[in-house]
C-alpha positions in Angstrom: 19.3 36.8 20.0 18.8 33.3 21.4 21.4 32.0 23.8 22.1 28.4 24.6 21.2 27.1 28.0 23.9 25.0 29.8 23.4 22.7 32.8 26.3 21.2 34.8 25.2 18.7 37.3 27.3 16.8 39.9 25.9 13.7 41.4 27.1 11.4 44.2 25.5 8.0 44.3 24.5 6.5 47.7 26.9 3.7 48.8 25.9 0.5 46.9 24.0 2.4 44.2 26.9 3.3 41.9 25.9 0.7 39.3 22.2 1.7 39.3 23.1 5.3 38.8 25.6 4.6 36.1 23.2 2.4 34.2 20.4 4.9 34.4 22.6 7.7 33.3 23.9 5.6 30.4 20.2 5.0 29.4 19.7 8.8 29.2 22.4 9.4 26.5 20.7 8.3 23.3 17.2 9.7 23.9 18.5 13.0 25.2 20.9 13.5 22.4 18.0 12.8 20.0 15.9 15.7 21.4 15.5 18.5 18.8 16.7 21.2 21.3 19.7 19.3 22.6 23.2 20.4 21.5 25.2 18.3 23.9 24.7 15.7 26.6 27.7 14.1 28.1 28.0 12.0 31.3 31.3 11.5 33.1 32.4 9.3 36.0 35.4 10.1 38.2 38.0 7.3 37.6 39.1 7.6 41.2 35.6 7.7 42.8 33.0 5.4 41.2 30.2 7.2 43.1 30.9 10.6 41.5 29.3 11.6 38.2 29.2 14.9 36.2 26.7 15.7 33.5 27.4 18.4 30.9 24.3 19.5 29.0 23.6 22.2 26.4 20.3 23.1 24.9 19.3 25.6 22.3 17.4 27.6 25.0 15.7 27.3 28.3 12.5 26.1 26.7 14.4 23.1 25.2 15.8 22.3 28.6 12.3 22.4 30.1 11.0 20.1 27.3 13.8 17.7 28.3 12.6 17.8 31.9 9.1 16.8 30.7 10.3 13.9 28.6 9.4 10.3 29.2 13.1 9.3 29.4 13.8 11.9 32.0 10.9 10.6 34.1 12.0 7.0 33.8 15.8 7.3 34.0 16.4 10.4 36.0 13.4 11.0 38.3 12.9 7.2 39.0 16.2 5.6 38.1 18.7 8.1 39.4 17.5 10.7 41.8 16.3 8.3 44.5 19.7 6.7 44.6 21.7 9.9 45.1 23.4 11.0 48.3 24.2 14.5 46.8 23.0 16.5 43.8 24.2 19.9 42.7 23.0 21.6 39.5 24.2 24.8 37.9 22.0 26.3 35.2 24.0 28.7 33.0 23.8 31.0 30.1 26.8 32.5 28.2 28.3 35.7 29.4 27.9 38.1 26.6 30.2 41.1 26.0 28.5 44.5 26.5 
């Protein structure tokens, strides 16, 4: 039985990089949602803290997530357009807890 693969990521932009990070994450939305293995890709910003972002992602399986990491848009907008501008990054990779 295949289980979905969920990623929750919390980002904090470096001071002065909030707009850069927000724009790069916005550019990730459409191409990621169009990936065949993507079930959900949402990006949130804290309304009280413009440097704080949370990504909620769900893929059909871990292989679909790994394909996402290898995509051109991930390289352009995450590796180059977001990660260098972060002060903090926390990622949680999760699978559903199944009943025994």
